[in-house]
C-alpha distance (Angstrom), angle and dihedral (degrees) to the residues before:
residue distance angle dihedral
M1 . . .
Q2 3.81 . .
Y3 3.82 137.2 .
P4 3.85 105.9 -159.4
E5 3.78 93.2 161.8
K6 3.80 93.2 51.9
E7 3.77 90.6 47.1
S8 3.78 91.0 52.6
A9 3.77 90.7 47.6
V10 3.83 91.7 51.5
V11 3.80 91.0 51.3
G12 3.77 92.1 46.2
Y13 3.83 93.3 49.8
I14 3.76 93.4 48.8
S15 3.79 92.3 47.3
V16 3.79 88.5 60.2
A17 3.84 107.0 26.9
G18 3.74 103.1 20.4
F19 3.84 112.6 -146.2
A20 3.83 94.0 -34.9
G21 3.80 108.5 151.0
V22 3.82 92.1 6.6
P23 3.91 109.8 115.8
K24 3.81 119.4 -140.3
S25 3.78 91.0 -115.7
A26 3.84 89.1 64.0
V27 3.78 94.9 57.1
V28 3.83 111.0 112.6
D29 3.80 136.0 -162.4
P30 3.86 109.7 -88.1
E31 3.79 86.9 -129.6
T32 3.82 89.5 70.3
F33 3.83 89.2 73.9
S34 3.73 112.6 97.7
S35 3.83 89.8 -150.8
T36 3.83 110.7 71.4
L37 3.85 91.3 -154.2
N38 3.81 92.3 50.6
G39 3.77 89.3 47.9
L40 3.81 91.6 52.8
L41 3.76 92.9 48.3
Y42 3.81 90.9 49.1
A43 3.89 91.3 46.4
A44 3.84 90.7 52.6
A45 3.80 89.9 49.1
H46 3.78 92.9 49.8
R47 3.83 92.0 48.2
L48 3.80 89.5 54.1
H49 3.84 92.5 45.9
H50 3.78 92.3 49.3
A51 3.77 90.0 51.6
G52 3.83 91.2 51.3
K53 3.76 93.8 -114.2
A54 3.83 128.1 135.0
V55 3.78 115.8 -81.2
V56 3.81 114.5 -150.4
G57 3.78 135.2 124.5
T58 3.79 96.0 -84.7
T59 3.82 96.3 48.0
I60 3.83 90.4 47.1
L61 3.80 90.3 54.7
E62 3.74 92.2 45.1
A63 3.81 91.5 51.2
I64 3.80 91.5 55.2
Q65 3.82 91.3 46.7
R66 3.81 90.7 54.7
D67 3.85 91.9 53.0
A68 3.84 110.0 73.0
Y69 3.81 93.7 -160.8
W70 3.77 94.6 47.4
L71 3.81 91.0 46.4
K72 3.78 93.2 50.4
L73 3.81 92.0 48.1
A74 3.84 91.6 46.1
E75 3.84 92.0 52.0
A76 3.78 93.8 45.8
T77 3.86 91.7 47.8
A78 3.87 91.7 49.6
K79 3.79 90.7 50.3
D80 3.83 91.3 51.7
L81 3.79 89.9 50.8
G82 3.78 92.6 48.2
M83 3.83 93.0 -116.9
I84 3.81 120.1 154.5
S85 3.83 90.4 -137.0
W86 3.86 135.5 4.4
Q87 3.78 86.5 -133.0
D88 3.80 88.2 72.0
G89 3.84 85.3 75.9
V90 3.75 86.1 79.4
V91 3.79 98.6 32.6
L92 3.83 92.8 53.3
A93 3.86 97.5 39.2
D94 3.82 117.9 118.8
T95 3.84 105.2 -102.4
S96 3.86 96.9 174.9
L97 3.82 93.9 108.2
S98 3.82 91.6 60.2
F99 3.79 87.6 70.0
N100 3.82 94.0 47.6
P101 3.90 114.7 96.7
V102 3.83 89.5 -137.0
G103 3.81 94.5 38.9
G104 3.82 92.7 121.5
A105 3.80 91.3 54.5
I106 3.84 90.5 49.6
V107 3.80 92.3 49.2
T108 3.80 88.9 50.1
E109 3.84 89.6 56.4
Y110 3.86 90.7 45.4
L111 3.82 90.4 53.0
A112 3.73 90.1 52.6
D113 3.82 90.4 50.8
I114 3.79 91.5 47.8
A115 3.84 90.9 51.2
N116 3.85 92.8 47.0
A117 3.82 89.8 48.8
A118 3.81 89.8 52.3
N119 3.77 90.3 52.4
T120 3.74 90.8 49.7
R121 3.76 90.9 53.4
K122 3.81 90.6 49.4
A123 3.76 92.2 48.8
T124 3.81 89.7 50.0
R125 3.82 90.7 51.3
I126 3.72 90.9 50.2
G127 3.79 91.4 51.4
R128 3.81 91.2 51.0
N129 3.80 92.1 49.2
L130 3.81 89.9 50.3
A131 3.79 90.6 49.1
D132 3.85 95.1 51.6
G133 3.80 92.4 42.0
S134 3.75 96.9 -116.8
M135 3.82 92.9 120.4
A136 3.84 129.0 53.2
V137 3.83 116.0 -125.0
A138 3.87 91.5 -120.9
D139 3.80 90.1 52.9
A140 3.82 91.5 48.2
L141 3.80 92.5 49.6
E142 3.80 90.9 50.3
E143 3.79 93.4 51.8
L144 3.80 91.7 46.6
K145 3.83 87.7 51.0
Q146 3.77 89.9 55.8
L147 3.82 90.5 50.6
N148 3.79 91.1 53.5
K149 3.84 95.9 45.5
P150 3.78 108.6 119.6
K151 3.75 113.8 -109.0
S152 3.76 90.1 -132.4
A153 3.80 89.3 70.2
L154 3.83 88.0 87.5
A155 3.78 96.7 34.2
G156 3.73 109.6 138.3
V157 3.81 94.3 17.0
E158 3.76 111.2 125.2
M159 3.78 119.6 -176.8
H160 3.79 123.9 -152.2
T161 3.84 124.4 -169.1
F162 3.78 116.6 -138.9
E163 3.82 88.6 -116.3
Q164 3.79 90.8 57.7
L165 3.81 91.0 51.3
F166 3.75 98.9 49.7
K167 3.84 93.7 43.3
Y168 3.81 93.5 45.4
T169 3.83 114.5 122.8
P170 3.90 111.4 -157.6
K171 3.77 94.7 -156.8
D172 3.76 90.6 55.8
D173 3.85 94.2 50.3
A174 3.88 103.6 132.5
S175 3.83 90.3 -162.0
T176 3.86 93.0 67.0
L177 3.76 113.0 112.1
V178 3.82 105.0 167.6
G179 3.82 134.5 16.4
D180 3.81 124.4 -22.9
R181 3.81 95.2 -24.9
W182 3.83 86.8 -51.3
L183 3.81 91.6 134.6
C184 3.77 119.2 20.1
R185 3.77 136.9 171.1
G186 3.81 109.8 -78.3
G187 3.84 88.8 24.7
Q188 3.78 134.6 113.7
L189 3.78 134.5 -127.8
L190 3.86 118.3 -166.8
L191 3.80 121.1 -162.7
L192 3.78 112.8 -162.0
G193 3.81 125.7 -166.4
Q194 3.79 145.9 134.5
S195 3.82 118.8 -80.0
G196 3.83 109.4 -89.1
I197 3.77 96.4 16.2
G198 3.82 93.0 116.4
K199 3.81 105.1 -93.2
S200 3.81 92.5 143.7
S201 3.79 95.0 54.3
Y202 3.76 88.8 42.8
T203 3.83 93.3 56.0
I204 3.83 92.5 43.4
Q205 3.78 90.3 51.9
Q206 3.83 90.6 45.6
A207 3.81 92.4 52.7
M208 3.81 94.6 45.8
T209 3.77 92.1 47.1
W210 3.82 93.4 50.1
A211 3.84 89.4 43.0
L212 3.82 86.1 65.2
G213 3.81 91.4 47.1
M214 3.84 93.2 -112.6
P215 3.82 129.9 135.4
F216 3.81 114.4 -99.8
F217 3.82 105.9 -140.2
G218 3.79 87.9 -34.6
M219 3.83 98.4 -40.9
K220 3.77 100.5 119.7
P221 3.82 123.8 -159.8
R222 3.78 122.7 -142.4
Q223 3.76 91.5 -128.4
Q224 3.82 140.3 -19.2
L225 3.75 106.4 -49.9
K226 3.82 126.2 -145.4
S227 3.81 114.2 -143.3
L228 3.73 138.2 -167.3
I229 3.84 108.7 -153.6
I230 3.76 114.0 -160.3
Q231 3.80 117.6 -176.6
A232 3.78 137.2 163.7
E233 3.77 108.5 -166.5
N234 3.80 107.1 57.3
D235 3.80 124.7 69.3
M236 3.82 123.0 -145.7
G237 3.84 92.9 -85.9
D238 3.79 92.9 51.6
M239 3.84 92.0 48.3
A240 3.83 93.0 45.3
E241 3.83 92.0 53.6
V242 3.82 90.6 51.9
V243 3.82 95.5 44.9
Q244 3.81 91.9 47.1
G245 3.79 91.4 46.6
V246 3.80 92.1 51.2
L247 3.84 95.2 39.5
T248 3.78 98.5 70.6
Y249 3.79 91.7 45.6
V250 3.87 98.5 48.8
V251 3.82 94.0 42.1
A252 3.76 91.2 53.6
K253 3.80 90.8 47.9
S254 3.85 92.5 47.8
G255 3.80 96.1 65.0
M256 3.81 88.2 -138.0
D257 3.75 124.2 126.6
Q258 3.74 111.2 -101.7
R259 3.72 97.0 -110.4
T260 3.84 93.8 52.8
A261 3.84 92.2 45.8
L262 3.81 92.0 50.4
E263 3.78 92.6 48.7
T264 3.77 90.5 50.1
L265 3.81 91.7 48.2
K266 3.84 92.5 49.2
R267 3.80 88.9 50.8
N268 3.82 95.6 46.9
I269 3.77 104.7 35.8
V270 3.82 125.1 70.6
V271 3.85 119.9 171.7
A272 3.77 127.5 -164.5
R273 3.79 132.2 174.3
V274 3.86 113.2 -146.5
T275 3.79 114.5 -174.4
A276 3.82 107.0 156.5
Q277 3.78 109.0 44.6
T278 3.78 131.1 78.7
G279 3.78 137.2 168.4
E280 3.79 114.8 -2.9
A281 3.85 92.8 -2.6
F282 3.82 87.8 56.9
I283 3.81 91.8 51.8
E284 3.80 90.2 51.4
V285 3.86 89.7 53.0
V286 3.80 88.5 51.4
R287 3.79 90.8 49.1
E288 3.81 90.5 52.5
L289 3.79 93.3 47.7
I290 3.81 91.1 51.3
A291 3.81 90.9 48.9
K292 3.82 91.2 51.2
H293 3.79 101.4 37.4
G294 3.83 107.4 16.0
P295 2.85 171.0 117.6
F296 3.80 97.2 107.3
D297 3.84 135.2 -176.0
L298 3.87 92.9 -154.8
V299 3.73 134.8 25.3
Y300 3.81 115.1 -164.5
G301 3.82 122.7 -157.6
D302 3.83 117.0 -166.6
P303 2.96 113.7 -145.3
L304 3.79 117.6 3.2
L305 3.81 93.5 -150.8
S306 3.82 90.3 61.5
F307 3.76 92.5 61.1
I308 3.82 110.9 29.9
G309 3.80 91.9 76.9
D310 3.77 98.8 -155.9
D311 3.84 144.7 54.4
I312 3.79 103.8 -50.1
S313 3.84 91.5 -165.7
Q314 3.84 88.6 73.1
Q315 3.72 114.0 86.2
S316 3.77 92.8 -148.3
V317 3.84 89.3 57.6
A318 3.84 94.4 46.3
S319 3.76 92.3 45.9
H320 3.81 94.6 49.7
F321 3.75 94.6 49.1
L322 3.80 98.7 39.6
R323 3.82 103.0 34.6
E324 3.88 103.3 26.2
L325 3.82 98.6 36.1
C326 3.84 110.1 21.0
N327 3.76 100.2 37.2
P328 3.83 99.3 51.5
L329 3.79 90.1 49.9
A330 3.77 92.6 51.3
F331 3.87 91.5 47.4
E332 3.80 90.7 46.5
H333 3.79 94.8 52.2
N334 3.74 98.8 30.1
F335 3.86 99.7 -123.2
A336 3.79 136.9 122.7
W337 3.83 124.7 -118.8
V338 3.86 121.3 -127.5
W339 3.79 111.0 -168.5
S340 3.79 128.6 -174.0
H341 3.79 114.6 -149.0
H342 3.78 137.9 176.7
T343 3.78 126.4 -115.7
G344 3.83 121.1 -134.2
K345 3.79 124.6 -97.5
P346 3.79 113.2 -59.0
Q347 3.81 113.9 -95.1
S348 3.77 118.1 -109.4
D349 3.75 92.3 -130.5
S350 3.80 105.6 73.4
K351 3.79 91.4 -166.5
S352 3.83 96.8 51.6
R353 3.83 91.9 99.5
A354 3.77 96.7 40.5
H355 3.85 92.6 113.0
W356 3.83 97.6 38.8
N357 3.74 119.8 122.8
A358 3.76 127.1 -149.7
N359 3.82 93.9 -88.4
D360 3.80 91.2 54.5
Y361 3.83 89.8 60.2
A362 3.81 90.7 58.7
Y363 3.85 88.9 78.1
I364 3.82 99.9 53.4
G365 3.85 94.5 91.6
L366 3.80 112.9 116.0
G367 3.83 111.0 -100.3
S368 3.75 140.1 17.2
S369 3.81 121.7 3.1
E370 3.77 85.2 -124.2
L371 3.81 85.2 87.1
T372 3.81 89.9 65.6
N373 3.83 93.6 42.8
W374 3.83 90.9 49.9
A375 3.87 100.2 47.1
R376 3.82 115.6 81.7
A377 3.84 90.5 -157.9
I378 3.80 131.3 22.4
C379 3.85 129.5 -166.6
V380 3.82 123.5 -170.7
L381 3.78 119.2 -154.9
Q382 3.82 109.2 -160.1
T383 3.78 142.7 160.2
T384 3.81 123.0 -108.6
K385 3.78 130.6 -147.0
H386 3.78 86.8 -99.0
E387 3.80 112.3 87.2
G388 3.81 112.9 -112.1
I389 3.81 96.2 6.1
F390 3.81 121.4 109.6
K391 3.77 135.3 -174.5
V392 3.74 128.7 -140.1
L393 3.81 108.7 -152.0
L394 3.77 115.6 -160.1
A395 3.74 90.8 -145.1
K396 3.80 104.1 174.2
R397 3.85 123.0 41.5
G398 3.79 85.7 -16.9
N399 3.74 95.7 154.7
R400 3.86 87.7 64.7
A401 3.78 88.9 64.2
A402 3.83 85.5 75.3
V403 3.85 93.7 -140.7
V404 3.83 117.2 158.2
D405 3.75 129.6 -163.9
D406 3.81 127.8 -125.3
H407 3.80 89.4 -82.7
G408 3.84 94.1 53.3
H409 3.76 97.3 -105.9
P410 3.81 123.8 130.9
S411 3.78 110.1 -95.9
T412 3.76 136.9 -171.0
D413 3.75 97.3 -166.6
I414 3.81 130.0 64.7
C415 3.81 127.2 -168.5
I416 3.84 115.0 -140.7
K417 3.75 137.8 160.1
H418 3.85 141.3 -163.8
A419 3.84 108.9 -93.0
D420 3.75 117.8 -105.0
R421 3.79 88.4 -129.9
G422 3.80 123.2 30.3
L423 3.78 132.6 12.9
H424 3.74 102.7 -77.2
W425 3.78 143.5 97.0
E426 3.73 125.3 -104.8
P427 3.86 135.1 -173.3
A428 3.80 114.5 -89.2
T429 3.78 138.2 -166.4
L430 3.76 123.8 -144.7
P431 3.81 109.4 -115.0
E432 3.76 120.5 -110.2
E433 3.75 111.6 -85.7
T434 3.78 131.5 -154.5
E435 3.79 116.0 -103.9
Q436 3.82 89.4 -107.9
D437 3.84 93.3 52.9
A438 3.78 95.6 43.9
K439 3.77 101.0 46.7
P440 3.81 118.7 79.8
H441 3.77 119.2 -130.8
S442 3.75 122.0 -113.4
K443 3.83 122.0 -127.8
S444 3.77 88.5 -93.4
G445 3.79 89.7 59.2
R446 3.77 93.1 -111.2
T447 3.77 123.4 127.0
P448 3.84 114.4 -118.7
K449 3.75 109.4 -114.8
I450 3.78 121.9 -128.5
G451 3.74 120.3 178.1
P452 3.82 137.3 -175.8
L453 3.79 92.4 -79.0
Q454 3.77 92.6 55.4
E455 3.77 92.0 45.6
A456 3.82 89.3 51.6
E457 3.81 89.4 51.7
I458 3.79 91.8 50.3
I459 3.87 91.4 49.5
A460 3.86 91.6 47.0
K461 3.79 93.3 47.4
H462 3.86 89.4 49.9
A463 3.82 90.6 51.0
I464 3.80 92.8 58.4
W465 3.84 97.3 36.9
P466 3.81 111.6 116.3
D467 3.83 113.6 -104.5
G468 3.78 111.4 -101.2
A469 3.77 94.7 7.4
R470 3.74 117.6 135.9
G471 3.76 130.6 -132.4
F472 3.82 103.3 53.1
Y473 3.83 95.9 116.3
G474 3.76 93.0 42.6
E475 3.78 92.5 52.3
M476 3.82 93.2 47.0
I477 3.83 93.0 46.9
A478 3.79 91.8 50.1
K479 3.84 92.8 47.1
Y480 3.86 100.5 44.0
G481 3.81 102.4 24.3
V482 3.79 93.9 -128.6
S483 3.84 132.7 126.0
R484 3.73 127.5 -98.5
D485 3.80 89.2 -113.4
T486 3.79 89.6 59.0
I487 3.79 91.6 50.5
E488 3.82 91.7 48.0
R489 3.81 89.7 48.9
I490 3.80 91.0 53.8
L491 3.79 92.6 49.2
R492 3.73 91.5 45.7
R493 3.72 92.9 50.7
S494 3.80 90.7 49.0
K495 3.80 91.8 49.7
N496 3.82 92.6 48.9
S497 3.82 89.9 49.6
T498 3.82 91.6 51.5
Q499 3.80 91.6 49.4
T500 3.87 90.8 49.8
Q501 3.73 91.0 50.9
K502 3.76 92.6 50.1
A503 3.86 91.8 48.5
A504 3.83 90.1 52.1
């Protein structure tokens, strides 16, 4: 059994549109092609795609020309077929599917047919070998077992050669979506926060900001990102109020004219309310939405508890949903998950977290610690002791978000507030505190003293600290025994004083 027309159509589509609309799970072994030349062209295209390089006819031909073995095989195959040049394999391929809106889906079906045909040919060969006695029954059964092994057995398994690893260049990683590989395709971002704190408006604003290619409170995307936002709690009126409240703000910040910004947002934001499906049924809904409206860079789920469909405190439940259901879908369609999730009930002891660092906050999500293990990046949206001011803590791999504070230093916490007018978030600054409020107490109960000389030393040290270098706050905290807020207050006061002097 062979499908030469389908093989030609696959090569033709890829030579024009690359692997657009073709999920990773559909990719087949080049050896499944009955045509050696088509298999070579497909193998070259797949190598380019895996390396994050452009896949078009010219790059496919160049890839074969750079590989001595492939080139020799291509030339020999073309000669056997009576072709003038092996390059005609691309030139003569059927490219009609590349102009079809659902071409990627059709190519996916063709690849499945090509793989099934290859298995049929192998099974026929095994039967012939059994019949003529050239293959033992045990060997035949083992080969047939391999043919029938579900493809999903290796779902989520990604192999890397040693050469790929030592030649890898992080800044050229095509899978990066946000920051310094903070959020990548196939990855996961978890937003934690109390119920009613504003997680939904936060995620909507984040998606709309990244859709325009702008940094979201310092978290900068590589390009404009297309998002599918799936939520369960808000009806159309609720969502409309948030979108309209965020719209004016992000458009004004974008610097685009309103028409261009609106067209960009319409192209890059898709919203769906899913209220009746959980677990595997939910994943199938997401799969259908991607097929109809995708591809997407990000898929938001808000909130996680609405869709997991079982007891999230059990690791087996969390692992099944997150690793066995969510991960394969993200790998298959090359997007990153962004999940909103609730924290547990507030602790009665308000000082119990006084000595926590950012990493500690990664574990405050309700349920199994598998949530923290699974997510590649975690943000925590929390209140502060100052009314109306909130902090976003970049609790896991936060330094990779590449956020800097007002003084140019890497930061893993961001102050924000609800806007006075409109449903959106804005940058905020913690108010000036008294020395007594700002300084932490030592174990003896005394407040560490810091005078004008120490303040001058902090300001001088900051002035000579290399731009973007980490460790400034840690060194100052260790040396003077004061909080980061105190150090920031000293630097802010110095900056304001300098600006006042210049204005005068």
